[in-house]
C-alpha positions as CSV (number, residue, x, y, z in Angstrom):
1,M,85.2,109.4,41.4
2,K,86.3,107.7,38.3
3,T,88.4,104.8,39.1
4,I,91.5,103.1,36.7
5,C,93.5,99.8,37.0
6,I,96.4,100.4,35.8
7,F,98.3,97.0,35.0
8,T,101.9,96.1,34.6
9,G,103.9,93.2,34.7
10,S,107.5,93.4,33.2
11,R,110.2,96.2,34.0
12,A,110.3,97.0,30.3
13,E,106.1,97.9,29.8
14,Y,106.6,99.8,33.5
15,G,108.8,102.4,32.0
16,S,106.1,103.3,29.8
17,L,103.7,103.3,32.3
18,R,105.4,105.8,35.0
19,P,104.5,108.8,33.4
20,V,100.4,107.9,32.5
21,I,100.4,106.8,36.0
22,T,102.0,110.4,36.8
23,A,99.5,112.1,34.8
24,L,96.2,110.3,35.7
25,S,97.0,111.0,39.8
26,N,96.9,114.6,39.5
27,K,94.1,114.3,37.7
28,E,90.9,115.6,40.0
29,G,87.9,113.0,40.0
30,I,90.5,110.5,39.2
31,K,91.2,107.2,41.6
32,V,94.0,105.0,40.3
33,Q,94.7,101.6,40.8
34,L,97.7,99.4,40.5
35,L,97.2,95.8,39.6
36,V,100.9,94.0,39.6
37,S,101.7,91.0,38.3
38,G,104.4,88.7,36.2
39,M,108.0,89.4,36.3
40,H,107.7,91.7,39.1
41,L,107.1,89.6,41.7
42,S,109.8,86.9,40.9
43,P,113.3,87.2,42.3
44,E,114.5,85.4,38.6
45,F,113.7,89.1,37.0
46,G,114.4,91.0,40.3
47,L,111.6,91.5,42.3
48,T,110.9,95.3,40.1
49,Y,107.7,95.7,41.9
50,R,110.1,97.3,44.8
51,E,111.2,100.0,42.4
52,I,107.4,100.8,42.0
53,E,107.2,101.4,45.1
54,K,110.6,103.8,45.1
55,D,109.0,105.7,43.0
56,G,106.0,106.4,45.9
57,F,103.2,104.7,44.2
58,V,100.9,102.3,46.2
59,I,100.6,98.8,44.5
60,D,96.3,97.6,45.3
61,E,96.7,94.2,43.8
62,K,99.8,91.5,43.2
63,V,98.8,88.8,41.3
64,E,101.3,85.9,41.1
65,M,101.6,84.1,37.7
66,L,104.6,82.9,36.6
67,L,105.2,79.1,36.9
68,S,109.5,78.7,37.6
69,S,110.4,77.2,33.9
70,D,110.0,79.2,30.4
71,T,109.2,76.1,28.4
72,P,106.0,77.3,26.6
73,A,103.9,74.8,28.1
74,A,104.8,76.5,31.3
75,I,103.6,80.1,29.4
76,S,100.6,78.4,28.6
77,K,99.6,77.4,32.0
78,S,100.8,80.8,33.7
79,I,98.2,82.6,31.3
80,G,95.8,80.5,33.2
81,I,97.1,80.9,36.5
82,G,97.0,84.7,35.6
83,I,93.5,84.5,34.6
84,I,92.6,83.1,38.2
85,G,94.3,85.2,39.7
86,F,93.0,88.1,37.8
87,A,89.6,87.6,38.3
88,D,89.7,87.9,42.2
89,A,91.9,90.4,41.6
90,L,89.3,92.7,39.9
91,E,86.3,91.9,41.4
92,R,88.0,93.5,44.3
93,M,89.4,96.5,42.9
94,H,86.0,96.9,40.3
95,P,87.5,99.0,38.5
96,D,86.0,101.5,35.6
97,I,88.6,101.3,33.4
98,V,91.4,99.1,32.8
99,I,95.1,100.2,31.3
100,I,96.9,98.1,29.3
101,L,100.2,98.5,27.5
102,G,101.6,96.2,24.8
103,D,101.5,92.5,24.3
104,R,103.3,89.9,26.4
105,F,101.3,86.8,27.5
106,E,100.7,88.8,30.8
107,A,98.8,91.9,29.8
108,L,96.5,89.1,27.4
109,A,96.4,87.2,30.4
110,V,94.3,90.5,32.3
111,A,92.6,91.7,28.8
112,I,90.5,88.1,28.8
113,T,89.8,88.3,32.7
114,A,88.6,92.0,31.9
115,M,86.7,91.8,28.9
116,V,84.8,88.7,30.4
117,A,84.1,90.9,33.3
118,R,82.6,93.8,30.9
119,I,85.3,96.6,32.3
120,P,86.2,98.5,29.4
121,I,89.7,97.9,28.6
122,A,92.3,101.1,27.7
123,H,95.4,99.4,25.2
124,L,98.4,101.5,25.0
125,C,101.0,100.7,21.9
126,G,98.5,98.7,19.7
127,G,98.8,98.4,15.8
128,E,102.8,97.4,16.3
129,V,104.2,94.5,14.1
130,T,106.8,92.4,15.5
131,E,107.0,89.6,13.2
132,G,109.4,87.5,14.6
133,A,107.5,87.3,18.2
134,I,104.2,85.3,19.3
135,D,103.8,89.0,21.0
136,E,102.4,90.2,17.7
137,A,99.2,87.3,18.0
138,M,98.8,88.6,21.7
139,R,99.2,92.7,21.0
140,H,96.6,92.0,17.4
141,A,94.4,89.9,19.9
142,I,94.2,92.7,23.2
143,T,93.4,95.0,20.4
144,K,90.1,93.2,20.0
145,M,89.3,92.7,23.3
146,S,89.6,96.5,24.1
147,H,87.4,99.7,24.0
148,L,89.6,102.3,23.7
149,H,93.2,102.6,21.8
150,F,96.2,104.5,21.9
151,T,98.9,104.3,18.9
152,A,102.3,105.4,19.2
153,A,102.1,106.9,15.3
154,E,99.4,107.3,13.0
155,E,100.4,104.1,11.1
156,Y,99.7,101.9,13.9
157,R,96.4,104.1,14.2
158,N,95.7,102.9,11.1
159,R,96.3,99.6,11.5
160,I,94.2,99.5,14.2
161,I,91.7,100.8,12.1
162,Q,92.0,98.2,10.1
163,L,91.5,95.5,12.6
164,G,87.7,97.0,12.4
165,E,88.0,99.3,15.5
166,D,86.0,102.5,15.7
167,P,88.1,105.5,14.3
168,N,86.5,107.8,17.3
169,R,88.0,105.2,19.6
170,V,91.3,105.5,18.5
171,Y,94.0,108.2,19.4
172,C,97.4,108.7,17.9
173,V,99.4,110.1,20.7
174,G,103.0,108.9,20.3
175,G,104.6,106.6,23.0
176,P,104.4,107.7,26.3
177,G,108.2,106.1,27.7
178,L,109.2,109.1,25.7
179,D,107.7,111.3,28.1
180,N,110.0,110.3,30.8
181,L,112.8,112.3,29.5
182,K,111.2,115.5,29.9
183,T,111.0,114.9,33.6
184,M,113.9,113.0,34.6
185,T,116.9,113.8,35.6
186,L,119.5,111.3,34.7
187,L,122.8,110.2,36.5
188,T,126.2,111.7,35.3
189,K,129.2,109.4,33.8
190,N,130.7,109.5,37.7
191,E,127.5,107.9,38.9
192,I,127.0,105.7,36.3
193,E,130.5,104.3,36.7
194,N,130.3,104.0,40.8
195,F,127.3,102.1,40.0
196,L,128.5,99.6,37.1
197,G,131.4,99.1,39.4
198,A,133.6,100.1,36.3
199,Q,135.1,102.7,33.9
200,L,133.2,103.5,30.6
201,L,135.4,103.2,28.3
202,S,136.1,104.0,24.8
203,H,133.8,101.9,23.7
204,N,130.5,101.1,25.6
205,Y,127.4,99.2,24.5
206,L,123.9,98.3,26.4
207,V,123.5,94.8,25.0
208,T,120.0,93.1,25.4
209,F,118.7,89.9,23.7
210,H,115.1,88.0,24.5
211,P,113.9,85.0,22.6
212,A,112.4,85.7,19.2
213,T,110.5,83.1,20.0
214,L,109.0,82.5,15.9
215,D,112.3,81.4,15.0
216,K,113.6,77.9,13.8
217,E,117.0,78.7,15.0
218,P,118.2,77.9,18.0
219,V,118.3,80.9,20.3
220,E,121.7,79.5,21.9
221,V,123.3,79.9,17.8
222,Q,121.9,83.2,17.4
223,F,122.9,85.0,20.8
224,G,126.5,83.1,21.1
225,N,127.0,84.8,17.4
226,L,126.3,88.0,18.8
227,L,128.9,87.1,21.8
228,D,131.7,86.1,19.5
229,I,131.5,89.6,17.6
230,L,131.1,91.2,20.9
231,D,134.6,89.8,21.4
232,E,135.7,91.3,18.5
233,Q,134.9,94.8,20.3
234,T,138.5,96.1,21.4
235,D,138.8,98.3,24.5
236,S,134.9,98.2,25.1
237,L,132.8,97.4,28.0
238,I,129.6,95.5,27.8
239,V,126.6,95.9,30.0
240,F,124.1,93.7,29.7
241,T,120.1,93.4,30.7
242,K,118.7,90.2,30.9
243,A,116.0,88.6,28.8
244,N,112.3,88.3,29.7
245,A,109.8,85.5,31.1
246,D,109.9,84.6,27.3
247,A,110.2,80.6,26.1
248,N,114.0,80.1,26.3
249,G,114.7,83.0,28.2
250,R,116.6,81.4,30.7
251,I,119.3,80.1,28.0
252,I,120.5,83.8,27.2
253,N,120.7,84.4,30.7
254,Q,122.7,81.5,31.3
255,M,124.7,82.2,28.8
256,I,124.8,85.8,29.8
257,D,126.4,84.9,33.5
258,A,129.0,82.7,31.6
259,Y,130.2,85.3,30.0
260,V,130.4,87.4,32.5
261,D,132.2,85.4,34.4
262,K,135.3,85.2,32.0
263,N,135.4,88.8,31.4
264,R,134.7,90.3,34.2
265,E,136.9,93.1,33.5
266,R,134.5,95.0,30.5
267,A,131.0,92.7,31.5
268,R,128.4,93.5,33.6
269,A,125.3,92.1,33.7
270,F,121.6,93.2,35.4
271,H,118.1,91.4,35.8
272,S,117.0,95.2,35.5
273,L,118.1,98.6,35.5
274,G,115.1,100.9,36.3
275,Q,114.5,103.5,33.8
276,L,116.4,106.1,35.3
277,R,120.0,104.0,35.0
278,Y,119.1,102.6,31.7
279,Y,117.9,106.1,30.2
280,S,121.1,106.9,31.9
281,I,123.3,104.8,30.4
282,L,122.3,105.6,27.3
283,Q,124.2,109.1,27.5
284,Y,127.4,107.4,27.2
285,V,126.7,104.1,25.1
286,D,128.2,104.1,21.2
287,A,124.7,102.1,20.3
288,V,121.8,99.4,21.9
289,V,122.7,96.2,20.6
290,G,120.6,93.1,20.5
291,N,116.8,93.0,20.3
292,S,114.9,94.6,22.3
293,S,112.3,97.4,21.7
294,G,114.3,99.8,23.4
295,G,117.1,99.8,20.5
296,V,113.8,101.2,18.6
297,W,111.8,103.2,20.7
298,E,114.3,105.0,23.0
299,A,117.4,105.3,21.9
300,P,116.9,107.5,18.6
301,S,116.0,109.8,21.2
302,F,119.7,110.3,22.3
303,K,121.4,110.2,18.7
304,I,122.9,107.0,19.4
305,G,123.1,104.0,17.4
306,S,121.0,100.9,17.8
307,I,122.1,96.8,16.3
308,N,118.9,95.2,15.4
309,I,119.6,92.0,15.1
310,G,117.0,89.1,13.8
311,T,113.5,89.2,13.4
312,R,112.0,90.5,16.8
313,Q,111.7,93.8,15.4
314,S,110.6,93.4,12.1
315,G,107.4,95.6,11.1
316,R,108.1,98.3,13.5
317,L,108.8,101.7,12.3
318,K,112.1,102.2,12.7
319,A,114.6,106.0,13.2
320,V,117.4,105.7,10.5
321,S,119.8,105.0,13.6
322,V,118.8,101.7,13.6
323,I,120.9,99.4,11.8
324,D,119.0,96.3,10.7
325,C,121.2,92.8,10.6
326,D,120.2,89.0,11.2
327,T,121.9,86.8,13.3
328,T,124.7,85.4,11.5
329,R,128.3,86.4,12.7
330,D,129.2,87.9,9.5
331,S,125.6,90.5,9.0
332,I,126.3,91.4,13.3
333,R,129.8,92.3,12.3
334,S,128.9,94.6,9.1
335,A,126.2,96.3,11.7
336,F,129.8,97.1,13.8
337,R,131.5,98.0,10.8
338,R,128.4,100.5,9.8
339,L,128.4,101.6,13.1
340,Y,131.5,103.6,12.9
341,S,131.0,104.8,9.8
342,P,131.4,108.3,8.5
343,E,128.1,108.4,6.6
344,F,126.4,106.7,9.7
345,S,127.7,109.2,12.1
346,D,126.6,112.0,9.8
347,L,122.8,110.5,10.1
348,L,123.0,110.4,13.4
349,K,123.1,113.9,13.7
350,N,119.7,114.7,12.3
351,V,118.1,111.7,13.6
352,T,114.2,111.9,14.6
353,N,112.5,109.6,16.9
354,P,109.3,108.4,14.7
355,Y,107.5,107.6,18.0
356,G,106.4,111.1,19.2
357,D,107.0,114.5,21.4
358,G,107.1,113.2,24.9
359,K,103.5,114.5,25.5
360,A,101.8,111.2,25.7
361,S,100.7,110.5,28.6
362,E,99.1,114.2,28.9
363,R,97.1,113.3,26.1
364,I,96.1,109.7,27.5
365,A,95.2,111.1,30.9
366,E,93.2,114.0,29.4
367,I,91.3,111.5,26.7
368,V,90.4,108.7,30.0
369,C,89.5,111.7,32.2
370,N,86.7,112.8,29.6
371,I,85.1,110.1,28.7
372,N,82.4,107.9,29.9
373,P,83.1,104.1,30.9
374,D,79.7,103.4,29.9
375,S,79.7,104.4,27.0
376,L,82.7,102.4,26.0
377,K,81.1,98.7,26.9
378,S,79.6,98.3,23.5
379,K,81.1,97.8,20.3
380,K,80.6,97.8,17.0
381,F,83.2,96.0,14.4
382,Y,83.7,98.9,11.9
383,D,84.3,97.7,8.3
384,L,86.4,100.4,5.9
385,L,84.2,99.1,3.0
386,P,80.8,99.3,4.3
387,G,78.5,97.5,2.4
388,V,80.8,95.8,0.3
389,N,80.5,91.7,0.7
390,P,83.9,89.7,0.5
391,V,84.0,87.1,-2.3
392,I,83.6,83.5,-1.2
């Protein structure tokens, strides 16, 4: 029996891990463990561990790590608390492999712990670039601590090899989050309206805005500009999903609450929609607006536009349905004009998602099943040009 521990610390990354958990659970000779932490356990972020349990999965360990603050100092302390908690949890769980997805500070904490414990790490969705966030450095750091890699695109596989990882351990499988679209029965328009407590209007937007943690411009200025432009969109319903536990995320969430209070007839806000509701709403919106990965990863599969604001997603592969703009009012306003242009409408008809075909999870499960964990523990740096010394 091979024991695979899957870590999840946020609503977004759980959505991508859900089909991986299912695929591995269906494999003979595999025991799946779930290690849950971060925002999942926080009332402020909706106690989303309950969504995991509703999906029928058993949570083996819960590790509290978030402090009730979103300052850089508090996040650094949360990483430390997480490492302490994960050390005890992984010692009890004693898995053969730990699966980690992405780039958040919760993932960094568990990666550090697993590496020190000499537990091989399988890293999902590495090799990507997000130039506007500290997640960029965390993602590449997790890559160097990991022993097995599953990327969403060939470009990302090449980047991981460039970081010195053995090509034989780096697999391009696609984005596992898209696998859900193959299996989910999405909610109807009537069910969505009942959930929202509001009717869909002529124009509808799903808005998620996170702090771009490397930007110098205050987040309240950036998000305030977006809210001003949303005020200009007539006959529109705005569905906000709140910011995550990054530095200054609370500022955004307070601004969302204030905006919804003033616009109760046309705005709704949620800590977490859950993946079924999120995907179901994507069927009926004109665009995903903000700077979340959902606008880059999932929205193209629905052939809708994405208005991607600022630098948080800079460097990622993007479909032609993604409209990049900066954080000024004029730039955001221009992006909305392009969204409704005939030229852009024609582009949407033939948009393809660069993140795979919805079969990533089965590929990941098959590879994990057939690999010997002991063979992963030793790593060598892979030189692109063996024998060539750098000029000093």
